[in-house]
N, C-alpha and C positions, 0 to 999 in steps of 0.2 A: 443733021448729023454733025457732031463736033469734029473739028479738024485737028490736025496735029498741033498747030499753034495754040489752039484753045487748051489742049491737054497740058501742054508745057506751062502755060500761064497759071493754070489751076494748081499744078504741083508746086509752083513757086509760092503761091499764096498760102497753101497748106503748110509748106515748110516754114514760111515766115511766121505764121500763127503759132506753130509748135515751138519755135525758137524764142518767142517773146514770153517772159514769165507772167503769170497771171497777176493782174493788178489787185492788190489787197486794199481793203477799206482802211482809211486812216483812223488811228485810235482816237476815240473821243476824249477830249480833256476832262479831268475830274470835275465834278460839279463844285462850284465855289460855295464855301460855307458862308451862310448868311450870318452876320453878327447877331449875337444874342441880345434881345431887347433889354434895356437897362432895368426895367421892372422885374424881369425874371431873375437877373443877377441879385437884385436887392432881396428878393424872396429867398434865394438859396443861401445867402450868407448867414442868417441867424440859426440855421439848422443845427450846427454844433452846440450853440448855447442852449437850444431847446433840449438837445440830448443830454447835456450836463444837468440841466434842471430836473429832468426825469430820473437821473441816476441818484439824486439826493433822497435820503429816507423821508418818508412821509411823516408829518407831525402827528402827535397823538390825537386821537379823536377827542372832541370836546367832552363827551360824556365820561370817558375814562379819566381825564384830568380832573373833572369836577368830583368824581368819586374819590380820587386820591386826596384831594383837598378836604373832602368831607371826613375821611378817616383821620387825617392829621388834626383837624379841628376837634374831633371827638377825643383823641388821645391827649391833646393839650388841655382840653376842658377837664378830663379825668384827673390829670396831674394837678391842675389848679385846685380841684376839690380835695384831693388827697393831701396836698401841702397845707391847705388851710386847716384841715382837720388835725394834721400833725402839729402845726404851730399852736393850735388851741390846746392840744393835749400837753405840750411842753409848758405852756403857761400855767397849767393846772398842777404841775408836779412840784414837789418841794425844791428840786434843784433850780427851777426857774425863779424861785423867790430868794435864792442865795445871792446876797449882795456882794459876796467875795468874787463873783464872776462878772459883775456889772458895775460896781461902784468902786472905782480906783481910790478915790480920796478916803472913803470909809475903811477900805481894806488897809491902806497905808497907816491910818490912825490906829487901828487894832494892832497891827504888827509892831509899830513903834512902841506903844504903851505896854504891850505884853512883854516885849523883849527887855525893856527897862526894868519891869517888875521882876522878871526871872533873874536877871543879873544881880539885883539887890537882894532878893529873897534867898538865893542859894549861895550867897557869899557871906562869910563870917570871919570876924577878926576878934580874937580873944581880948584885945585891948580896947575894942570899941563895940561892946555888946549893945549899947543903946541904939546904934545905927541899925542893927538887925531887928530890934524890937520895933523901931519906927517903921521899917519896911513892912513888917508883918501887919501892923495896924493900917497902913496905907493901901496895900495891894491885895490883901486876902479877905475873903468873905465866905460864908457858908461852911461846908464841910472841908474846904481847902485849908482852913485854919488848923484843924486837928491833923490833917494829912501832912502839912508842912512841919508841924511840931514833931511828929513821929519820925519824919525823915531826917531832921536836923538834931534829934536827940543825942546820937552818938558823938556828934561834933561838939555839942555844948558840954557834954560830960567830960571830954578830954581836952577841951580848949585851954583851960587855965593851966593844967599840969604840963601839957606839951607845947603850950604857946602856939596853938594852931591858927593858921590863916588860910581860910578856904576862899578861893576865887573862882567864880563861874562867869564864863563869857559865852553868850549865844553867838554861834557862828552862822547858823541858818535858821530861818523860820518860815513857815508857810501857813497862810490863813485858809483853812479848809472850808469853813462855813461861817457866814454871817446871816443870821435870821432875826431881824429886829434888833433887840438889845442883847442878843446872845451870840457868842462866837466860839469857834473851835480852832485851836492853833497848834501846829506840830512844831516842836522845838528840837534843835540840835545844838549841843553846847559842849565846850571844852572846860575841864576843871583841873585846877592845881591845888594841892594840899601841902602846905609847908609847915614843918615842925621846927620852929626856931630854937627850941630848947635842946635840940640834938646837937652833938659835937660835930657830926658830919652833915653833909647836905641831906636833909630829910624831906625833900620835895618829891611828891608823887603826882603823876598826871593820869587823867582819865577822860572819858567822853560819856556823854549822857544823851539819851533820846527819850522824849516823853511828850504827852499831849496835855494841854490845859484847856479847860472850859472857862470862858470869860463872860462876865456880864457887865453891862454898862450901868453904873450906879453913881449918882452925884456927878454926872458929866465926865466920868472917867471909867476906864475899863479895869475891872478887878478880877482876879483869878478865883473862881468858885469851886473848881475841882481839878485834881491832878491825876492823870492816868499814866502810870509808869510802863504801860504796855506789857504787863506780866512780869516785869523784872522782880526777882526775889520771891516769886510765888512758888 
């Protein structure tokens, strides 16, 4: 049977246990992170590059590119065939045989000789009629002989009475066609007609435009026909 002293001691122990706070377990330190192996870091670094490469557009498939090149080859081949045919057609046309488009030296020869001939044929001096006759023999052939005579007839009739001096100067000329020994030339000319018998200034001025057909004869170009382009018709 417990005694009074035993009860007192027991109460003290209980009171001491209640007064002491319960011991808590110490918090465990966080686990230490292990360093990442170097090989793992090297594998992780190229990831952005691989992502960028995947973002680029994919190149066209080889069959599609081959088909496109095939179409282009067909088109170029068709153009070559067409251009060859057109060139052959042009060579067969009369325009392709026009030396006025290709032969600069011959064109210049025609232009120079026809210009000289027109200047002399359509100029007339009442005091030097032999000069006009000489020009007629040198520069005219075929039907142009009669055409020229008809055109200069009024001047010849009045030349002695009015003392006429007719001067023609070619201002522009263009060789339209040269086909072998035949040529066609467009003429622009200024003319002055002076009546020296008049008491006052009797000079009149005018302009003329006409076409001449020329032929090469005896190594020179002669006028074979004169076309006044409907003037006086």
